[in-house]
Structures are given as C-alpha cells and as structure tokens.
NUDREN-341386 format. One line per field, with one value per residue (C-alpha): residue number from 1; x, z, y. Coordinates in steps of 0.5 Angstrom, whole numbers, plus 500, padded with zeros to 3 digits. Each point is the difference from the previous one (the first is absolute). Layout:
i = [NUM	...]
px = [X	...]
pz = [Z	...]
py = [Y	...]
END
This chain:
i = [1	2	3	4	5	6	7	8	9	10	11	12	13	14	15	16	17	18	19	20	21	22	23	24	25	26	27	28	29	30	31	32	33	34	35	36	37	38	39	40	41	42	43	44	45	46	47	48	49	50	51	52	53	54	55	56	57	58	59	60	61	62	63	64	65	66	67	68	69	70	71	72	73	74	75	76	77	78	79	80	81	82	83	84	85	86	87	88	89	90	91	92	93	94	95	96	97	98	99	100	101	102	103	104	105	106	107	108	109	110	111	112	113	114	115	116	117	118	119	120	121	122	123	124	125	126	127	128	129	130	131	132	133	134	135	136	137	138	139	140	141	142	143	144	145	146	147	148	149	150	151	152	153	154	155	156	157	158	159	160	161	162	163	164	165	166	167	168	169	170	171	172	173	174	175	176	177	178	179	180	181	182	183	184	185	186	187	188	189	190	191	192	193	194	195	196	197	198	199	200	201	202	203	204	205	206	207	208	209	210	211	212	213	214	215	216	217	218	219	220	221	222	223	224	225	226	227	228	229	230	231	232	233	234	235	236	237	238	239	240	241	242	243	244	245	246	247	248	249	250	251	252	253	254	255	256	257	258	259	260	261	262	263	264	265	266	267	268	269	270	271	272	273	274	275	276	277	278	279	280	281	282	283	284	285	286	287	288	289	290	291	292	293	294	295	296	297	298	299	300	301	302	303	304	305	306	307	308	309	310	311	312	313	314	315	316	317	318	319	320	321	322	323	324	325	326	327	328	329	330	331	332	333	334	335	336	337	338	339	340	341	342	343	344	345	346	347	348	349	350	351	352	353	354	355	356	357	358	359	360	361	362	363	364	365	366	367	368	369	370	371	372	373	374	375	376	377	378	379	380	381	382	383	384	385	386	387	388	389	390	391	392	393	394	395	396	397	398	399	400	401	402	403	404	405	406	407	408	409	410	411	412	413	414	415	416	417	418	419	420	421	422	423	424	425	426	427	428	429	430	431	432	433	434	435	436	437	438	439	440	441	442	443	444	445	446	447	448	449	450	451	452	453	454	455	456	457	458	459	460	461	462	463	464	465	466	467	468	469	470	471	472	473	474	475	476	477	478	479	480]
px = [483	506	504	506	497	497	505	500	503	498	496	497	494	503	503	499	503	501	496	502	498	504	506	500	498	507	504	498	501	507	502	497	504	506	500	496	496	492	500	492	500	499	496	502	507	505	502	493	499	506	499	493	502	505	495	495	506	501	493	499	506	496	494	504	503	493	498	506	497	493	502	502	493	494	495	504	504	498	502	507	501	494	502	507	497	495	505	503	493	501	494	500	496	494	502	496	496	496	493	500	494	499	499	497	504	496	504	504	503	507	500	505	498	507	502	498	493	495	493	495	493	494	499	502	505	503	504	506	503	506	503	507	502	499	493	498	492	500	495	505	498	493	493	496	501	496	501	499	501	507	500	496	493	499	505	499	501	504	501	504	498	505	501	493	499	493	499	494	499	497	501	493	501	506	497	495	506	504	497	505	496	506	498	495	500	495	500	498	501	505	504	501	500	504	500	502	495	506	502	507	502	505	499	503	497	502	497	500	503	494	498	503	499	497	501	503	499	506	500	506	502	500	502	498	505	498	501	495	493	497	493	497	494	500	499	503	507	498	505	507	504	507	497	503	499	496	497	492	497	501	496	501	496	500	503	506	506	500	506	502	504	506	499	499	504	493	499	507	499	494	502	506	496	497	506	505	496	503	506	495	500	493	496	494	504	506	494	497	506	503	494	500	507	501	493	498	493	498	496	499	502	496	503	496	502	496	505	495	498	493	497	499	494	502	501	507	503	504	508	498	501	496	503	495	504	497	503	507	501	497	507	504	496	500	507	501	496	503	507	498	495	502	500	494	496	494	497	493	495	493	496	497	507	505	506	504	507	504	507	506	503	507	499	496	493	494	499	493	501	493	498	494	498	496	493	499	495	498	500	496	501	496	504	497	505	499	504	504	498	507	504	497	500	503	495	501	500	494	505	506	496	498	508	502	495	501	508	499	495	505	505	495	502	496	496	502	494	498	501	498	503	507	499	498	507	502	494	501	507	499	494	499	494	496	498	497	499	494	501	495	500	496	503	498	503	495	504	493	497	497	500	495	502	507	500	507	506	505	499	503	503	500	507	499	497	504	496	500	497	500	499	493	498	502	495	502	495	500	497	495]
pz = [466	504	505	496	494	504	499	506	501	495	494	494	504	506	506	502	507	503	506	507	498	493	504	505	495	496	506	503	493	499	507	499	493	503	507	498	506	499	504	499	504	507	500	507	499	502	493	497	505	498	492	502	503	494	495	503	500	493	498	504	495	494	503	501	493	497	505	497	493	501	504	493	497	501	501	505	504	506	505	499	494	496	501	497	494	498	501	493	497	503	505	507	506	502	507	505	499	504	498	498	501	497	507	499	505	502	504	500	493	500	505	499	502	502	498	505	502	502	499	502	499	505	500	506	499	496	494	500	494	498	495	497	498	502	497	500	501	495	495	494	501	503	500	504	503	504	498	504	499	503	497	497	498	496	495	495	502	495	501	495	499	496	496	499	503	504	502	504	505	505	502	499	493	500	501	495	495	501	494	499	500	504	506	505	503	505	505	507	507	496	497	493	500	494	499	494	498	499	507	499	495	501	498	500	504	499	504	499	506	503	501	504	502	507	499	494	498	497	497	504	499	506	501	505	505	499	493	496	497	505	498	504	498	498	506	505	501	504	506	500	505	499	501	495	501	495	498	502	496	496	496	495	493	494	498	503	498	502	504	500	504	497	495	501	496	496	499	498	495	497	500	496	494	500	501	495	494	503	495	494	493	500	502	504	504	502	502	505	503	501	504	504	502	501	503	507	502	493	500	493	493	493	494	493	493	494	494	495	496	503	506	504	503	507	497	500	495	494	502	508	506	506	507	505	507	507	506	500	499	494	498	501	495	495	500	499	494	497	501	497	495	492	497	496	504	504	507	501	506	501	503	505	503	497	502	497	502	496	500	497	494	498	498	505	496	504	498	503	502	501	503	504	506	501	502	505	498	507	500	505	501	502	502	501	504	501	506	500	503	502	502	505	497	505	504	497	493	497	502	497	494	500	501	494	495	502	499	493	498	502	495	495	496	496	494	502	501	506	499	507	497	501	508	500	501	505	504	500	502	506	503	501	501	494	495	495	498	497	498	497	499	500	497	500	500	506	506	504	496	504	495	501	494	498	493	498	499	498	499	494	502	495	498	505	506	505	504	508	506	507	505	502	492	501	503	501	501	501	494	502]
py = [386	498	504	500	503	506	506	505	507	505	497	503	500	504	497	493	499	493	498	497	493	500	503	495	494	502	500	494	497	502	498	493	500	502	496	494	501	501	507	500	493	503	507	501	500	505	500	501	506	503	500	503	506	501	499	505	505	499	500	507	502	498	504	506	500	500	505	504	499	502	506	503	500	505	494	496	505	502	506	504	495	502	507	499	496	505	505	497	503	507	498	502	497	505	503	502	507	505	502	508	504	507	505	506	504	507	505	507	502	499	494	495	493	496	493	495	504	495	500	494	498	501	493	495	497	506	499	505	504	504	504	499	507	507	503	507	502	506	504	498	492	501	496	504	507	505	507	507	507	503	507	506	497	506	497	494	493	496	492	496	492	496	506	503	507	502	507	503	506	495	493	498	502	497	493	501	502	494	495	495	493	497	504	502	507	502	506	500	504	505	494	497	493	497	492	496	495	495	498	498	506	505	507	507	506	507	505	508	504	501	493	494	493	498	493	496	492	497	492	497	492	496	493	495	498	492	497	497	501	504	503	506	504	507	505	495	503	506	499	504	496	504	508	505	507	503	493	500	494	494	495	495	501	497	493	497	496	493	497	493	495	497	495	493	495	498	508	501	495	502	507	498	497	507	505	496	503	507	499	497	504	499	506	498	495	505	505	495	497	507	502	494	500	508	502	499	498	497	494	498	503	498	503	500	503	502	499	501	507	500	500	494	496	503	507	501	505	497	498	501	496	500	498	498	501	498	504	504	508	503	504	494	496	505	501	492	500	506	497	493	502	501	507	501	496	503	498	499	501	500	506	495	497	504	504	505	503	505	499	504	498	500	507	502	499	497	493	497	493	496	494	496	498	494	500	494	494	497	493	495	493	494	494	494	495	492	498	494	494	497	507	505	507	506	503	507	497	505	506	496	500	507	502	496	503	507	499	497	505	505	497	502	506	505	497	493	495	496	493	496	494	503	501	492	497	505	499	492	501	505	497	493	496	503	495	505	507	503	507	505	508	506	506	508	507	502	498	500	495	494	494	495	495	498	497	501	496	505	508	503	507	506	503	506	496	496	495	501	496	500	494	504	498	492	495	493	495	492	496	495]
END
C-alpha cells in the first residue's frame, strides 16, 4: 500500500500515529517540490539536520496524542490515568490495608485500652500492632473470666451468661451447673474459670453481689503498623509495648483479616473485571462483586445457585444460593450477601465448612445468612525444563520459576481448576534461556503427603475447594 493512501490520526481501528520516518519524508518531499532542490541529496547538510529535529518533535506530539487516547481506557491506561478511567465505572483502586488480628486482652474488669495502644509479637524482629479506637475490658463483652467470691459465702451464688441463669450454694457446684455447650467452666483454687469455646466470641456475664471477677478477657481488634498481608501464628502476639494500667496479658486468637499493598495496575484491571458487576441485575454476580469490593482480606469468591424445585447434586436446597468465600470477616461477608440477595432466596452452607451469621431484618427479626469457606486442595508441581543452547538462563532460574508458579496459583480462586498451560506464557516471557517446560502435578487434601509420582497434567477442583501451593511443593529439574 502506498504511503499516500494510509490514513493517519484517529481511524475506525483506533489511533494510527505518523512515524518519524514518514514525517521526515513528507517534509523533504514538500520542501523539494517548493524549492526545486533535492533536499535529500546531502544527508550531512544543515537543512537535513534541521528537518530531522523538527520531524522528531512532531513525532513526539503524535505519540503524545496516542498516549492521551490510550489513557481513557482500562486496558491501556496506566497510573493515575487508570484511576480516572475506572472511576467512570464507579470502581476505585484498592488502597493499602493493614492486617487485623483478634487479640484476647486480659485484665481488670472496666480497664480502658486507649486508641494507639501498641502491642507486638515475641519474635525477632518483632511486628507491632495498635488499636484504632478506645476499647473496654468488660464482663459485658467477655470471652474468658475468673470469678471469685466477694461476700457472704452462705448465700446463693448466681451467674447469668448470655441471658441464661445458673445458681448454686458453692462455686464448685456452680461450675457443674453451667451446662451451656458453648462454654467450659471449671473450679480450682477457690476460683471459677469460665471460657468460651469460640476463641473470638463476645458474651455477656452478670454476677450476683457476692461474686466478682479477678480478671476478664475481652476480644479487641488490633491492626499491624505496616501495610500488607502479614501472617502471624496464633499465640505469638504477647508483648505489651505501651503499658496500660489494668491490662495484664495479650495474645492473638482465631483467624486474621489479611491486609494488602496498594493494587498495581495489573491487579487493578483484574479486580475491575470482577467488581464491575456490583451494579449488575444478576444476583450471583452482584453478590460476588459486593464481597470482593467491600470486604477486606477476601482472596476469592465463588457463587452458585439452585433455581430448581429440587435439591441439586451438591445438596443445595431448592431456590437457594451457595457462596464460597476465602478470607474476610464473617460478619461483613454475611452483610454483603444479605444486601444483594433477592427476597425469598435462601442461603446454604455445609456442616464441614459452613459459617452461619444472624443479622437483623428491617423489623428487628433474626435472619440467618449462611456461606461456606473453601477447603484447601494442596498441589505439588514437578517442572522439567529444557535449557536453551543459545541463551544462558539466569543463575536463579529455579527460584524464579517457583515464584511465578506461586503467584499464578494465588490467582486461582475457589472452584477453579489448575491448568498449568496458562502459566507457560508468563514463564516464557519472564525467564529467558529455557526452551521448553514439562509440568506434571499431584493433588491431595493432606498437606503432609509426600508424592512419589506426578501423573496429572491438570487438576479438576471441586466447587467447595481452593487449590493452593507453596515453593516447598514445587520441584524443578533439567530434562535430559
């Protein structure tokens, strides 16, 4: 095709900018035509140098115009331009978030833990955490308590736990009288020890006048000082850095809410595709999007519906939905499901992985929202590589391969199959010097298993499972 017939500028196929060589050739042609002198004859002439500099500046303007055009669209915009483009869809970039832990704070009943109280792990280096609001250690929100007699022991002792009253003439008998299956009550050394079986629950304790508390333990939310997904095992946060009168012990219990770093452009584009359905009229898409957009720490969401009049093959009741959520606070997840599900549609969960949260309806009635947590399916990788004979691979190519596979697996959500062929393009683009990858898999629900044979090319994942791996489960060998 002749250059004269090429259309430049904004075409039906998008922008087509003029290149430097095209601009320079047009300037030479017009100047030659007007002056009658061949301006291309001497490439070293002053005129040719001037035209080249002018053409280069004009080419930069064409490139600038193309960049402005691309900055208006999610798949091509970058940085703040991407933020601006996605605001048209009502979507904002995920900002950095701290990781939040449920801390069992033990101390004197009525102790106030002021905002900004700092605690830390017992590790080296330590991880510091702080609370964002004043919180009270109180028997009205207790998880554990030590109760002692404070008055006439000849009278009857009475305890009320979450509205249920227990009475007895001695603390020993009172421990036996507490039959609530959600609590453990024991008597030792003239003390009555009451502990909730749910490490993160908050309960109400009322005592008769002849009883008092020696210590009370209340759950308080603390966030890490640093942003990001910071994993701390239970029982490791034990140091009180900024002392508070009346606060005696701290320890982390239960699961945590994972934080995150600010979304990269790649992550933002991916989450945009997931979150844009928040305004959808399709119920499942709206529920899934609302959880992903509004609940911190959620790694994946899978949604299923049984719209028939019979139980389906997965045990879902008629006209019900099942939401499988990995990560995030159970109460916030339940609230988003409640807000987005249609009236008359029930929620379903299994006994093994289910969560049930009771919310209040418009008229104060109890509404139970159910959802599932995915069980983990552990994946082992055996990756054979053929090294290139012409390009030298990096010395740490094995570690780089493991990092890419782990990152790709983190993007595999609940109920999604493991298809290693989808990883090949990224491996090829990011790690030079390798001509061929042969990936074989082994899957098990037992994380302690030691596989000896890798026979699978892909792994089919059940709707209530999520495939996970780690660098320790990835082996890299050189073929031949």
